[in-house]
C-alpha positions in Angstrom: 18.4 -14.0 3.6 16.1 -11.0 3.2 18.3 -9.4 0.6 18.4 -12.7 -1.3 14.6 -12.8 -1.4 14.4 -9.3 -2.7 16.9 -10.1 -5.5 15.0 -13.3 -6.5 11.7 -11.4 -6.5 13.0 -8.7 -8.8 14.5 -11.4 -11.0 11.1 -13.1 -11.3 9.5 -9.8 -12.4 12.2 -9.3 -15.0 11.7 -12.9 -16.3 8.0 -12.2 -16.5 8.7 -9.1 -18.6 10.9 -11.0 -21.1 8.4 -13.9 -21.2 5.7 -11.3 -22.1 7.8 -10.0 -25.0 8.1 -13.5 -26.5 4.5 -14.5 -25.7 3.1 -11.8 -28.0 5.1 -10.5 -30.8 2.6 -7.8 -31.8 2.3 -6.2 -28.3 5.2 -5.5 -26.0 4.9 -5.3 -22.2 2.9 -2.3 -21.0 4.4 -0.6 -17.9 2.5 2.0 -15.9 3.9 4.0 -13.0 2.1 5.9 -10.4 2.2 7.0 -6.8 0.2 8.4 -3.9 0.8 9.9 -0.5 -1.3 11.1 2.4 -0.9 12.8 5.7 -2.4 15.0 8.4 -2.3 18.2 10.2 -3.5 17.1 13.6 -4.3 18.1 17.2 -5.3 15.8 20.0 -7.2 17.7 22.7 -7.5 14.7 24.9 -6.1 11.2 25.0 -5.8 8.2 27.3 -2.0 8.2 26.9 0.4 10.9 28.2 2.2 10.9 24.8 -1.0 11.6 22.9 -2.7 14.1 25.3 -2.3 17.6 23.7 -0.1 16.4 20.8 0.0 18.7 17.7 1.8 18.3 14.5 1.9 17.5 10.8 2.8 14.1 9.5 3.1 12.3 6.1 1.8 8.9 7.1 2.4 7.0 3.8 3.9 7.3 0.4 3.7 4.7 -2.4 5.6 4.3 -5.7 3.9 1.7 -7.9 4.8 -0.1 -11.1 2.1 -2.1 -12.8 2.9 -4.2 -15.8 1.0 -6.2 -18.3 3.6 -8.6 -19.6 1.2 -10.3 -22.1 -2.5 -10.7 -22.6 -2.8 -13.1 -19.6 0.3 -12.2 -17.5 0.6 -9.2 -15.2 2.5 -8.0 -12.2 3.0 -5.2 -9.6 6.0 -3.7 -7.8 5.1 -1.2 -5.1 7.3 0.5 -2.6 6.1 2.1 0.6 7.6 4.8 2.8 6.1 3.9 6.2 6.0 6.5 9.0 6.5 5.1 12.5 3.0 6.3 13.7 4.1 7.8 17.0 2.9 11.2 18.2 5.2 14.0 17.2 7.8 11.5 15.8 8.7 11.5 12.1 11.0 8.7 11.2 10.4 6.5 8.1 11.2 3.1 6.8 11.1 2.1 3.1 10.0 -1.5 2.1 8.0 -3.5 -0.4 4.3 -3.2 -0.2 3.4 -5.4 -3.2 5.6 -7.7 -5.3 3.8 -10.3 -7.4 3.1 -11.9 -10.7 -0.4 -12.9 -11.8 -2.1 -14.8 -14.5 -5.6 -14.6 -16.0 -6.9 -18.1 -16.4 -10.2 -17.6 -18.3 -12.4 -15.8 -15.8 -10.1 -16.6 -12.9 -7.0 -14.9 -11.6 -4.0 -16.5 -10.0 -1.4 -14.4 -8.1 1.9 -15.4 -6.5 4.0 -13.2 -4.3 3.5 -10.4 -1.8 -0.1 -9.2 -2.3 -3.2 -8.0 -0.4 -4.8 -10.3 2.1 -8.3 -11.5 1.2 -9.5 -10.9 4.7 -10.6 -7.3 4.0 -9.6 -6.5 0.4 -13.3 -6.4 -0.6 -14.3 -4.3 2.5 -11.4 -1.9 1.8 -12.5 -1.4 -1.9 -16.0 -0.5 -0.8 -15.0 1.7 2.2 -12.4 3.4 -0.1 -11.0 5.7 2.5 -7.9 3.9 3.7 -6.1 7.2 3.5 -8.4 8.5 6.2 -8.6 5.4 8.5 -7.7 1.8 7.9 -10.5 -0.9 7.8 -11.2 -2.3 11.3 -9.2 -5.5 11.1 -6.3 -3.6 9.5 -6.4 -1.1 12.3 -6.4 -3.8 14.9 -3.3 -5.6 13.6 -4.4 -8.1 11.0 -1.6 -7.8 8.4 -2.7 -6.2 5.1 -0.3 -8.3 3.0 0.8 -11.9 2.8 3.4 -13.7 0.7 1.8 -16.7 -0.9 -0.6 -17.8 -3.6 -4.1 -16.5 -4.1 -6.9 -17.3 -6.6 -10.3 -15.8 -7.3 -13.1 -15.9 -9.8 -16.8 -16.5 -10.4 -18.7 -19.7 -9.4 -21.6 -19.3 -11.8 -22.3 -18.0 -15.3 -23.8 -14.7 -14.1 -21.0 -14.0 -11.7 -23.4 -13.4 -8.8 -21.5 -16.0 -6.8 -17.7 -15.8 -6.5 -14.8 -17.0 -4.4 -11.4 -15.9 -3.1 -8.8 -18.3 -1.6 -5.3 -17.8 -0.4 -2.4 -19.8 1.1 0.0 -17.5 2.9 3.4 -18.7 3.8 5.5 -18.1 6.9 7.9 -15.8 5.0 8.0 -12.4 6.7 8.5 -10.1 3.8 7.5 -6.5 3.1 6.3 -3.6 5.2 3.1 -5.2 6.5 3.1 -8.9 5.9 2.1 -11.9 8.0 4.8 -14.3 9.3 2.9 -17.5 9.7 1.2 -20.1 7.5 -2.4 -19.1 6.9 -5.3 -20.7 5.0 -8.1 -18.4 4.0 -11.2 -18.4 1.9 -14.2 -16.2 1.1 -17.5 -16.6 -0.6 -19.2 -13.5 -2.1 -22.9 -13.4 -3.2 -24.5 -10.5 -5.1 -28.3 -11.1 -4.8 -28.9 -7.8 -6.7 -26.5 -5.4 -8.5 -26.3 -3.0 -5.6 -26.0 -5.6 -2.8 -22.9 -7.6 -1.7 -22.8 -10.3 0.9 -19.4 -11.8 1.9 -18.4 -14.6 4.2 -14.7 -15.1 5.2 -12.8 -17.6 7.3 -9.1 -18.3 7.9 -6.9 -20.6 9.9 -3.5 -19.6 11.0 -0.7 -21.9 12.2 1.5 -20.0 14.7 4.9 -21.1 16.1 4.4 -23.6 18.9 1.1 -25.2 19.7 -1.0 -22.0 19.3 -3.4 -21.5 16.4 -5.7 -18.7 15.3 -9.0 -18.7 13.4 -11.1 -15.9 12.1 -14.8 -15.8 11.0 -16.3 -12.7 9.4 -19.5 -11.5 7.7 -19.9 -8.4 5.6 -22.9 -6.8 3.9 -22.8 -3.7 1.7 -25.1 -1.6 -0.4 -23.7 0.6 -3.2 -25.8 3.1 -5.1 -24.7 6.0 -7.3 -24.5 8.6 -4.5 -24.6 6.4 -1.4 -22.8 3.4 -0.1 -22.8 1.7 3.3 -21.3 -1.5 4.9 -21.8 -3.6 8.0 -19.1 -5.9 9.3 -18.7 -8.4 12.1 -15.4 -10.2 12.8 -14.4 -12.6 15.5 -10.9 -14.0 15.8 -10.2 -16.9 18.3 -6.6 -16.2 19.4 -6.5 -19.0 22.0 -4.0 -17.9 24.7 -3.7 -14.4 23.3 -6.4 -11.7 24.0 -9.4 -12.2 21.7 -10.4 -9.9 18.9 -14.1 -9.3 18.4 -15.6 -6.3 16.7 -18.4 -4.8 14.6 -18.3 -1.9 12.3 -20.7 0.2 10.2 -19.9 2.9 7.7 -21.8 5.1 5.3 -20.6 7.5 2.6 -23.0 10.0 1.0 -22.1 12.2 -2.0 -23.6 15.6 -1.5 -22.2 17.1 -4.7 -20.0 16.2 -7.6 -16.8 16.7 -5.5 -18.0 16.5 -1.9 -18.8 13.5 0.3 -19.9 13.0 3.9 -18.2 10.1 5.7 -19.2 8.3 8.9 -18.1 5.2 10.6 -18.5 3.5 14.0 -16.3 0.6 15.2 -17.2 -1.3 18.4 -14.6 -3.5 20.1 -16.4 -6.1 22.3 -13.0 -6.9 23.9 -10.1 -4.6 24.7 -7.9 -4.0 21.7 -5.2 -6.7 21.5 -2.8 -4.2 19.8 -3.7 -1.4 22.1 -1.0 1.3 22.3 1.0 -0.3 19.5 -1.5 0.8 16.9 0.0 3.5 14.7 -1.6 7.0 14.7 -4.8 5.8 16.5 -3.7 3.8 19.6 -6.3 2.3 21.9 -6.2 1.8 25.6 -5.5 -1.9 26.0 -7.5 -2.4 29.2 -11.0 -1.5 28.2 -13.7 -2.2 25.5 -14.0 0.8 23.1 -16.2 2.5 20.6 -14.6 4.6 17.9 -16.6 7.3 16.0 -15.3 8.7 12.7 -16.7 11.6 10.8 -15.5 13.8 8.0 -16.1 15.7 4.8 -14.1 15.0 1.7 -13.5 17.8 -0.8 -12.1 16.6 -4.1 -10.4 19.8 -5.2 -8.6 18.2 -8.1 -8.7 14.9 -9.8 -5.6 14.0 -7.9 -6.1 15.9 -4.6 -8.6 15.4 -1.8 -8.7 17.5 1.4 -10.7 16.0 4.3 -11.3 17.7 7.6 -12.2 14.9 10.0 -12.4 14.0 13.7 -12.1 10.7 15.5 -13.5 10.1 19.0 -12.8 6.9 20.9 -14.8 6.3 24.1 -14.1 3.5 26.6 -16.1 1.3 29.0 -14.9 0.8 32.5 -12.0 -1.7 32.8 -11.6 -4.5 35.2 -10.3 -2.0 37.8 -13.6 0.0 37.5 -11.8 2.9 35.8 -12.8 4.5 32.6 -9.8 5.6 30.4 -9.9 9.2 29.1 -11.6 9.7 25.8 -9.4 9.9 22.7 -10.2 13.0 20.6 -8.4 13.5 17.3 -8.9 16.6 15.1 -7.3 16.3 11.7 -7.0 17.9 8.3 -6.1 15.0 6.0 -4.7 15.4 2.5 -4.6 12.7 -0.1 -2.6 13.0 -3.4 -3.1 10.2 -5.9 -1.5 9.7 -9.2 -2.4 6.1 -9.7 
């Protein structure tokens, strides 16, 4: 069944290409290719887990190969493959799967996308944070899938574009490297009261197998100037019988030169991490509330290469047994190569 879906998806992209040829005789389809990869040299002086304590190594965490196509003036698509490392300490096995596979249409000032594409839960946050190669956004890190197979639409709600919306219906098709496997209704409203300010409200409702349901509410505020940007996020997911997910996060990025930036972020989990030790690269102790501190300095040595020494420290509250898990301390030198 999975192979059949892959073949049908590729056929859809091919048909989109041919439709683009006949849609505009003067301009053929435009295809752009690109790729990126990132990884770390790392050492873990202390960790709550036996596997992580003292771990040292080098790992290529992700590699993407991307094909972007403009089939016609109003039709576009993307095919992206991902080489996905397992995320365990000192283990270096890989899987290759689809990351994106969609067709899209520009409908005036609105965009409609169908296929495997980014969730709208944190696509805006991720674009402003802009350091996914360093650390994923908080919801992504805590297990909210970054992709979904379905239909999404977005666009402005007023003439000036200061008020806009995003909406998505995700299907129960489990497809791609990091996609949801349940029906999810989601919507977001974004307000830009001034050019440098962004306020975003998001909500979703997820139908799980059996009687269980999940719902997520989120608020995000960001400020973006020429050499400084920061963001503040609060997310609360009601998981019914499953452990709850409630967190807050604040980040700031300050340019201190044309090719150098200071990076800082703090994530606070008000409940123990639901994913816990299953989180790739940065597992959390699943028994205690936690605070994660991220700091780093990015050096953009080339237009396509960034080198970022960074450290990540996760401290824990006392758990229900009155014990405080050991602090997680990650020292990393992260490299990011981007040809997209």
